[in-house]
C-alpha positions as CSV (number, residue, x, y, z in Angstrom):
1,M,-29.3,-33.3,-6.2
2,I,-26.5,-32.5,-4.1
3,Q,-24.4,-32.0,-7.0
4,Q,-26.9,-29.6,-9.0
5,T,-27.2,-27.4,-5.7
6,L,-23.0,-27.2,-5.8
7,T,-23.3,-26.5,-9.3
8,Q,-25.6,-23.4,-9.2
9,L,-23.7,-22.1,-6.4
10,R,-20.8,-21.8,-8.0
11,E,-23.0,-20.4,-11.3
12,L,-24.0,-17.8,-8.4
13,R,-20.6,-16.7,-7.7
14,L,-20.9,-18.5,-4.5
15,S,-17.6,-20.7,-4.3
16,G,-17.3,-20.3,-0.4
17,M,-20.2,-21.7,0.7
18,A,-20.3,-24.3,-1.9
19,N,-17.2,-25.3,-0.7
20,A,-18.0,-25.4,2.9
21,L,-20.9,-27.4,1.5
22,L,-18.8,-29.9,-0.2
23,S,-16.9,-30.4,3.1
24,Q,-20.0,-31.0,4.9
25,I,-21.0,-34.0,2.9
26,E,-17.4,-35.1,2.8
27,Q,-17.6,-35.0,6.7
28,P,-20.9,-36.3,7.8
29,A,-19.8,-37.3,11.2
30,T,-18.5,-33.9,12.2
31,Y,-21.3,-31.9,11.2
32,E,-24.5,-34.4,11.6
33,G,-24.7,-33.3,15.1
34,L,-25.4,-29.2,14.3
35,S,-29.1,-27.9,13.5
36,F,-30.0,-27.0,9.8
37,E,-29.3,-23.2,11.2
38,E,-26.1,-23.9,12.4
39,R,-25.0,-25.9,9.4
40,L,-26.2,-22.7,7.2
41,Q,-24.4,-20.0,9.2
42,L,-21.3,-21.9,8.7
43,L,-21.8,-21.7,4.9
44,T,-22.5,-18.1,5.0
45,D,-19.8,-17.1,7.1
46,N,-17.5,-19.1,4.9
47,E,-18.6,-17.2,2.2
48,A,-18.2,-13.8,3.7
49,Q,-14.3,-15.2,4.7
50,D,-13.9,-16.6,1.1
51,R,-15.0,-13.0,0.0
52,E,-12.6,-11.2,2.1
53,N,-9.8,-13.2,1.1
54,R,-10.4,-12.7,-2.5
55,K,-10.3,-8.9,-2.0
56,Q,-7.4,-8.7,-0.1
57,Q,-5.6,-10.2,-3.2
58,R,-6.9,-8.2,-5.5
59,L,-5.8,-5.3,-3.5
60,L,-2.3,-6.7,-3.2
61,K,-2.2,-7.1,-6.7
62,A,-3.5,-3.9,-7.9
63,A,-1.1,-2.3,-5.3
64,K,2.2,-3.2,-7.6
65,F,4.1,-3.0,-4.3
66,K,8.0,-2.9,-5.6
67,L,9.2,-5.1,-2.6
68,S,6.8,-8.4,-1.1
69,A,7.3,-6.8,2.5
70,H,5.4,-7.6,5.7
71,A,5.2,-5.9,8.9
72,R,6.1,-9.2,10.9
73,D,9.3,-8.6,9.2
74,I,10.4,-4.9,10.1
75,D,14.0,-5.1,11.7
76,Y,14.0,-2.8,15.0
77,Q,17.2,-3.4,16.2
78,H,19.6,-2.0,13.3
79,P,20.5,1.5,14.5
80,R,18.5,3.8,12.3
81,G,16.4,5.4,14.7
82,L,13.0,3.6,13.7
83,K,10.8,3.8,16.6
84,Q,8.8,0.7,17.2
85,S,6.0,2.7,19.0
86,L,5.3,4.9,16.0
87,M,5.1,1.6,13.6
88,A,3.0,-0.1,16.2
89,S,0.6,2.9,16.0
90,L,0.9,2.9,12.1
91,L,0.2,-0.4,11.6
92,H,-3.3,0.1,13.2
93,C,-4.1,2.2,9.9
94,N,-6.1,4.6,11.4
95,W,-4.1,7.4,10.4
96,I,-5.5,6.2,7.0
97,N,-9.0,6.4,8.2
98,K,-8.2,10.2,9.0
99,A,-6.7,11.0,5.9
100,Q,-3.4,11.5,7.6
101,N,0.0,11.7,5.6
102,L,3.6,9.7,6.2
103,L,6.7,11.3,5.4
104,I,10.0,8.7,5.5
105,T,13.1,10.4,5.1
106,G,16.5,8.9,5.6
107,P,19.9,8.0,3.4
108,C,19.8,4.8,0.5
109,G,19.4,1.8,1.8
110,S,18.2,2.8,5.3
111,G,15.0,0.7,4.7
112,K,12.4,3.6,3.7
113,T,10.9,1.5,0.9
114,Y,10.6,-2.0,2.9
115,I,8.7,0.4,5.8
116,A,6.4,1.6,2.8
117,C,5.3,-1.4,1.6
118,A,4.8,-3.2,4.8
119,L,2.4,-0.5,5.6
120,G,0.7,-0.6,2.8
121,E,0.3,-4.2,2.7
122,T,-1.0,-3.9,6.0
123,A,-3.4,-1.7,4.9
124,C,-4.7,-3.9,1.9
125,L,-5.2,-6.6,4.4
126,Q,-7.4,-4.3,6.3
127,G,-9.5,-3.5,3.2
128,Y,-7.9,-0.4,1.7
129,S,-7.2,0.5,-1.5
130,V,-3.3,1.5,-2.0
131,K,-0.3,2.1,-5.2
132,Y,3.2,2.2,-5.0
133,Y,4.9,4.5,-7.5
134,R,8.1,5.8,-8.5
135,I,8.1,8.9,-8.9
136,S,9.3,9.1,-12.0
137,R,7.2,6.2,-13.5
138,L,4.1,8.2,-11.7
139,M,4.8,11.3,-13.6
140,L,5.6,9.5,-17.0
141,A,2.1,7.4,-16.7
142,L,0.5,11.0,-16.4
143,T,2.4,12.0,-19.3
144,Q,1.1,9.5,-21.5
145,A,-2.5,9.8,-19.8
146,K,-2.3,13.2,-21.4
147,A,-1.2,11.8,-24.5
148,D,-4.0,9.7,-24.8
149,G,-6.3,11.7,-23.5
150,S,-7.2,9.4,-20.2
151,Y,-5.5,12.3,-17.9
152,S,-9.1,13.2,-16.2
153,K,-9.7,10.0,-15.5
154,A,-6.1,8.9,-14.3
155,L,-6.5,11.7,-11.8
156,Q,-9.8,10.6,-10.4
157,A,-8.3,6.8,-10.2
158,L,-5.0,8.1,-8.0
159,A,-7.9,10.6,-6.3
160,K,-10.1,7.8,-5.6
161,L,-6.9,5.7,-3.7
162,D,-7.1,5.2,0.0
163,C,-2.7,5.2,0.5
164,L,-1.0,6.3,-2.5
165,I,2.8,5.7,-1.8
166,I,4.9,8.0,-3.9
167,D,9.1,6.7,-3.5
168,D,12.2,8.3,-4.8
169,W,10.7,12.0,-4.1
170,G,13.0,14.8,-4.9
171,L,15.4,12.5,-6.6
172,E,15.1,14.4,-9.8
173,P,14.3,17.7,-10.9
174,L,10.8,18.3,-12.0
175,T,9.5,19.8,-15.3
176,A,6.8,22.5,-15.1
177,A,3.9,20.3,-16.2
178,Q,5.4,17.9,-13.8
179,R,4.7,20.6,-10.6
180,N,1.5,20.9,-11.9
181,D,0.6,17.2,-12.0
182,L,2.3,16.6,-8.5
183,M,-0.4,20.0,-7.5
184,E,-3.7,18.3,-9.3
185,I,-2.7,15.1,-7.4
186,M,-2.3,16.3,-4.0
187,D,-5.2,19.3,-4.3
188,D,-7.4,16.3,-5.0
189,R,-6.0,14.3,-2.4
190,H,-6.0,17.0,0.2
191,E,-8.0,16.0,3.6
192,D,-9.6,13.1,1.6
193,T,-7.3,10.3,1.6
194,S,-3.8,9.2,2.4
195,T,-0.1,9.6,0.8
196,I,3.1,8.5,1.9
197,I,6.1,10.0,0.8
198,M,9.6,8.8,0.3
199,S,13.0,10.7,0.2
200,Q,16.7,10.7,0.8
201,L,16.2,14.8,1.1
202,P,15.5,15.9,4.5
203,T,11.6,17.7,4.2
204,D,13.5,21.3,5.0
205,Q,15.1,20.8,1.8
206,W,11.8,19.8,-0.5
207,Y,11.1,23.1,-1.5
208,Q,14.0,23.5,-3.6
209,S,13.4,20.3,-5.2
210,I,10.4,21.4,-6.4
211,G,12.0,24.0,-8.1
212,D,8.9,26.6,-8.0
213,N,8.4,28.6,-4.7
214,T,4.5,29.2,-5.0
215,L,3.7,25.7,-6.5
216,A,6.1,24.5,-3.7
217,D,4.3,26.1,-0.9
218,A,1.0,24.7,-2.0
219,I,2.4,21.0,-2.6
220,L,4.0,20.7,0.7
221,D,0.9,22.3,3.1
222,R,-1.1,19.9,1.9
223,L,1.5,17.1,2.3
224,M,2.9,18.4,5.6
225,H,-0.3,20.0,7.8
226,N,-1.2,16.8,9.0
227,A,1.8,14.4,8.3
228,H,3.6,11.5,10.6
229,R,7.6,11.6,10.0
230,I,10.0,9.2,10.2
231,Q,13.3,10.4,9.8
232,L,16.1,7.2,9.4
233,K,19.5,7.6,9.8
234,G,22.8,5.6,9.8
235,E,24.8,3.3,7.4
236,S,22.8,1.7,4.5
237,M,21.1,-2.0,5.5
238,R,22.1,-3.4,2.6
239,K,25.6,-3.6,3.3
240,T,25.6,-5.1,6.7
241,Q,22.5,-7.6,4.6
242,S,24.8,-8.6,1.7
243,N,24.4,-12.1,0.7
244,L,27.9,-12.4,-1.0
245,T,30.6,-13.4,1.8
246,D,34.0,-11.7,1.2
247,G,35.6,-14.8,-0.8
248,E,32.7,-14.0,-3.7
249,H,32.6,-10.5,-4.1
250,L,34.5,-9.8,-7.5
251,E,38.0,-8.1,-7.5
Protein backbone atom coordinates (compact mmCIF):
# COMPACT_ATOMS: atom_id res chain seq x y z
CA MET A 1 0.00 0.00 0.00
CA ILE A 2 2.83 2.39 0.86
CA GLN A 3 4.59 1.53 -2.39
CA GLN A 4 1.40 2.29 -4.31
CA THR A 5 1.13 5.65 -2.54
CA LEU A 6 4.74 6.50 -3.38
CA THR A 7 4.18 5.58 -7.02
CA GLN A 8 1.04 7.71 -7.21
CA LEU A 9 2.82 10.69 -5.64
CA ARG A 10 5.61 10.47 -8.22
CA GLU A 11 3.10 10.09 -11.07
CA LEU A 12 1.41 13.26 -9.79
CA ARG A 13 4.85 14.94 -9.85
CA LEU A 14 4.88 15.29 -6.07
CA SER A 15 8.41 13.96 -5.76
CA GLY A 16 9.25 16.15 -2.77
CA MET A 17 6.31 14.73 -0.85
CA ALA A 18 7.20 11.19 -1.95
CA ASN A 19 10.78 11.58 -0.72
CA ALA A 20 9.60 12.97 2.60
CA LEU A 21 7.14 10.09 3.05
CA LEU A 22 9.92 7.60 2.30
CA SER A 23 12.06 9.23 5.00
CA GLN A 24 9.24 8.91 7.50
CA ILE A 25 8.89 5.22 6.67
CA GLU A 26 12.63 4.55 6.90
CA GLN A 27 13.01 6.46 10.19
CA PRO A 28 9.91 5.50 12.23
CA ALA A 29 11.49 6.40 15.56
CA THR A 30 11.97 10.00 14.42
CA TYR A 31 8.35 10.55 13.43
CA GLU A 32 6.23 8.14 15.49
CA GLY A 33 5.60 10.74 18.19
CA LEU A 34 4.12 13.25 15.74
CA SER A 35 0.44 13.66 15.02
CA PHE A 36 -1.06 12.98 11.60
CA GLU A 37 -1.37 16.74 10.99
CA GLU A 38 2.29 17.35 11.89
CA ARG A 39 3.50 14.58 9.61
CA LEU A 40 1.31 15.84 6.78
CA GLN A 41 2.70 19.34 7.26
CA LEU A 42 6.25 17.96 6.93
CA LEU A 43 5.28 16.29 3.65
CA THR A 44 3.80 19.49 2.19
CA ASP A 45 6.74 21.60 3.42
CA ASN A 46 9.15 19.23 1.71
CA GLU A 47 7.16 19.39 -1.53
CA ALA A 48 7.14 23.19 -1.48
CA GLN A 49 10.91 23.31 -0.86
CA ASP A 50 11.57 20.77 -3.60
CA ARG A 51 9.57 22.84 -6.09
CA GLU A 52 11.41 25.99 -5.09
CA ASN A 53 14.79 24.27 -5.57
CA ARG A 54 13.79 22.99 -9.00
CA LYS A 55 12.57 26.44 -10.02
CA GLN A 56 15.89 27.97 -8.98
CA GLN A 57 17.82 25.40 -11.01
CA ARG A 58 15.63 26.08 -14.07
CA LEU A 59 16.20 29.82 -13.77
CA LEU A 60 19.97 29.41 -13.34
CA LYS A 61 20.20 27.11 -16.37
CA ALA A 62 18.11 29.45 -18.53
CA ALA A 63 20.20 32.50 -17.53
CA LYS A 64 23.29 31.15 -19.36
CA PHE A 65 25.70 33.19 -17.26
CA LYS A 66 29.17 33.63 -18.71
CA LEU A 67 30.73 33.01 -15.29
CA SER A 68 29.81 30.90 -12.30
CA ALA A 69 29.77 33.87 -9.92
CA HIS A 70 28.55 34.05 -6.33
CA ALA A 71 27.81 37.07 -4.18
CA ARG A 72 29.78 35.58 -1.28
CA ASP A 73 32.95 35.54 -3.43
CA ILE A 74 32.90 39.18 -4.59
CA ASP A 75 36.27 40.81 -3.82
CA TYR A 76 35.92 44.07 -1.91
CA GLN A 77 39.59 44.31 -1.00
CA HIS A 78 40.90 45.05 -4.49
CA PRO A 79 41.18 48.85 -4.90
CA ARG A 80 38.70 49.27 -7.75
CA GLY A 81 36.11 51.53 -6.13
CA LEU A 82 33.46 48.88 -5.47
CA LYS A 83 31.28 50.02 -2.58
CA GLN A 84 30.18 47.17 -0.33
CA SER A 85 27.18 49.15 0.93
CA LEU A 86 25.85 49.59 -2.62
CA MET A 87 26.35 45.90 -3.41
CA ALA A 88 24.59 44.90 -0.19
CA SER A 89 21.60 46.98 -1.26
CA LEU A 90 21.61 45.61 -4.83
CA LEU A 91 21.79 42.01 -3.59
CA HIS A 92 18.40 42.45 -1.90
CA CYS A 93 17.00 42.79 -5.47
CA ASN A 94 14.52 45.54 -4.54
CA TRP A 95 15.77 47.45 -7.59
CA ILE A 96 14.43 44.63 -9.77
CA ASN A 97 11.05 44.87 -8.04
CA LYS A 98 11.08 48.58 -8.93
CA ALA A 99 12.15 47.93 -12.57
CA GLN A 100 15.32 49.95 -12.13
CA ASN A 101 18.50 49.47 -14.17
CA LEU A 102 22.17 49.05 -13.33
CA LEU A 103 25.09 50.45 -15.33
CA ILE A 104 28.54 48.96 -14.61
CA THR A 105 31.54 50.67 -16.21
CA GLY A 106 35.26 50.15 -15.83
CA PRO A 107 38.42 49.03 -17.59
CA CYS A 108 38.98 45.54 -18.95
CA GLY A 109 39.54 43.03 -16.15
CA SER A 110 37.98 45.14 -13.39
CA GLY A 111 35.34 42.51 -12.63
CA LYS A 112 32.26 43.93 -14.33
CA THR A 113 31.05 40.60 -15.68
CA TYR A 114 31.63 38.78 -12.38
CA ILE A 115 29.64 41.37 -10.44
CA ALA A 116 26.77 41.25 -12.94
CA CYS A 117 26.67 37.44 -12.97
CA ALA A 118 26.76 37.33 -9.15
CA LEU A 119 23.82 39.74 -9.02
CA GLY A 120 22.07 37.65 -11.65
CA GLU A 121 22.60 34.44 -9.71
CA THR A 122 21.23 36.07 -6.57
CA ALA A 123 18.18 37.22 -8.53
CA CYS A 124 17.58 33.68 -9.83
CA LEU A 125 17.75 32.28 -6.30
CA GLN A 126 15.06 34.80 -5.34
CA GLY A 127 12.81 33.64 -8.17
CA TYR A 128 13.53 36.25 -10.87
CA SER A 129 14.09 35.33 -14.52
CA VAL A 130 17.48 36.48 -15.83
CA LYS A 131 19.36 36.13 -19.13
CA TYR A 132 22.97 37.03 -19.96
CA TYR A 133 24.10 38.15 -23.42
CA ARG A 134 27.18 39.68 -24.95
CA ILE A 135 25.72 42.45 -27.08
CA SER A 136 27.20 40.97 -30.27
CA ARG A 137 25.48 37.62 -29.59
CA LEU A 138 22.21 39.36 -28.76
CA MET A 139 22.29 41.28 -32.05
CA LEU A 140 23.14 38.09 -33.95
CA ALA A 141 20.24 36.24 -32.31
CA LEU A 142 17.82 38.98 -33.36
CA THR A 143 19.19 39.00 -36.92
CA GLN A 144 18.61 35.25 -37.11
CA ALA A 145 15.13 35.69 -35.64
CA LYS A 146 14.27 38.13 -38.42
CA ALA A 147 15.43 35.58 -40.99
CA ASP A 148 13.33 32.70 -39.61
CA GLY A 149 10.24 34.74 -38.78
CA SER A 150 10.55 34.56 -34.99
CA TYR A 151 11.61 38.20 -34.42
CA SER A 152 8.40 39.23 -32.67
CA LYS A 153 8.55 36.16 -30.43
CA ALA A 154 12.20 36.88 -29.57
CA LEU A 155 11.37 40.47 -28.57
CA GLN A 156 8.49 39.26 -26.42
CA ALA A 157 10.79 36.79 -24.63
CA LEU A 158 13.32 39.56 -23.93
CA ALA A 159 10.57 41.89 -22.70
CA LYS A 160 9.36 39.31 -20.17
CA LEU A 161 12.74 38.80 -18.50
CA ASP A 162 12.86 40.27 -15.01
CA CYS A 163 16.52 41.13 -15.55
CA LEU A 164 18.39 41.29 -18.88
CA ILE A 165 22.20 41.43 -18.67
CA ILE A 166 24.04 42.93 -21.66
CA ASP A 167 27.84 42.74 -21.68
CA ASP A 168 30.48 44.51 -23.83
CA TRP A 169 28.24 47.51 -24.55
CA GLY A 170 29.96 49.91 -26.98
CA LEU A 171 32.77 47.50 -27.85
CA GLU A 172 31.83 47.40 -31.54
CA PRO A 173 30.00 49.95 -33.74
CA LEU A 174 26.30 49.31 -34.28
CA THR A 175 24.57 49.08 -37.62
CA ALA A 176 21.33 50.95 -38.27
CA ALA A 177 19.37 47.70 -37.88
CA GLN A 178 21.08 46.94 -34.56
CA ARG A 179 20.27 50.42 -33.25
CA ASN A 180 16.64 49.83 -34.10
CA ASP A 181 16.76 46.44 -32.37
CA LEU A 182 18.15 48.03 -29.21
CA MET A 183 15.43 50.66 -29.31
CA GLU A 184 12.76 47.96 -29.51
CA ILE A 185 14.29 46.10 -26.56
CA MET A 186 14.67 49.14 -24.33
CA ASP A 187 11.23 50.50 -25.16
CA ASP A 188 9.57 47.16 -24.34
CA ARG A 189 11.42 46.90 -21.03
CA HIS A 190 11.19 50.53 -19.94
CA GLU A 191 9.68 50.87 -16.43
CA ASP A 192 8.52 47.23 -16.51
CA THR A 193 11.72 45.22 -16.05
CA SER A 194 15.39 45.72 -15.17
CA THR A 195 18.49 45.76 -17.35
CA ILE A 196 22.16 45.51 -16.41
CA ILE A 197 24.65 47.04 -18.87
CA MET A 198 28.42 46.50 -18.64
CA SER A 199 30.87 48.59 -20.66
CA GLN A 200 34.50 49.60 -20.78
CA LEU A 201 33.33 53.02 -21.96
CA PRO A 202 32.24 55.66 -19.44
CA THR A 203 28.56 56.50 -19.80
CA ASP A 204 29.26 59.93 -21.31
CA GLN A 205 30.71 58.14 -24.37
CA TRP A 206 27.69 55.90 -24.93
CA TYR A 207 25.91 58.43 -27.16
CA GLN A 208 28.80 58.42 -29.60
CA SER A 209 29.12 54.62 -29.51
CA ILE A 210 25.48 54.16 -30.56
CA GLY A 211 26.09 56.29 -33.62
CA ASP A 212 22.74 58.01 -34.17
CA ASN A 213 21.90 60.98 -31.99
CA THR A 214 18.13 60.60 -32.16
CA LEU A 215 18.10 56.89 -31.35
CA ALA A 216 20.90 57.34 -28.80
CA ASP A 217 18.78 59.89 -26.93
CA ALA A 218 15.77 57.57 -26.93
CA ILE A 219 17.71 54.43 -25.93
CA LEU A 220 19.82 56.02 -23.23
CA ASP A 221 16.95 58.00 -21.75
CA ARG A 222 15.18 54.69 -21.10
CA LEU A 223 18.33 53.17 -19.63
CA MET A 224 19.74 55.96 -17.52
CA HIS A 225 16.93 57.91 -15.91
CA ASN A 226 16.30 55.28 -13.20
CA ALA A 227 19.68 53.54 -13.13
CA HIS A 228 22.08 52.71 -10.33
CA ARG A 229 25.74 53.03 -11.31
CA ILE A 230 28.91 51.18 -10.45
CA GLN A 231 32.07 52.83 -11.73
CA LEU A 232 35.11 50.58 -11.37
CA LYS A 233 38.72 51.65 -11.77
CA GLY A 234 42.28 50.44 -11.37
CA GLU A 235 44.50 47.70 -12.73
CA SER A 236 43.06 44.53 -14.21
CA MET A 237 42.24 41.93 -11.55
CA ARG A 238 43.30 39.22 -14.00
CA LYS A 239 46.92 40.32 -13.63
CA THR A 240 46.87 40.07 -9.84
CA GLN A 241 44.99 36.76 -9.92
CA SER A 242 47.12 34.98 -12.54
CA ASN A 243 47.55 31.26 -11.84
CA LEU A 244 50.92 31.12 -13.57
CA THR A 245 54.12 31.54 -11.60
CA ASP A 246 57.01 33.54 -13.04
CA GLY A 247 58.73 30.32 -14.03
CA GLU A 248 55.68 29.04 -15.90
CA HIS A 249 55.32 32.02 -18.24
CA LEU A 250 56.50 31.23 -21.77
CA GLU A 251 59.35 33.30 -23.08
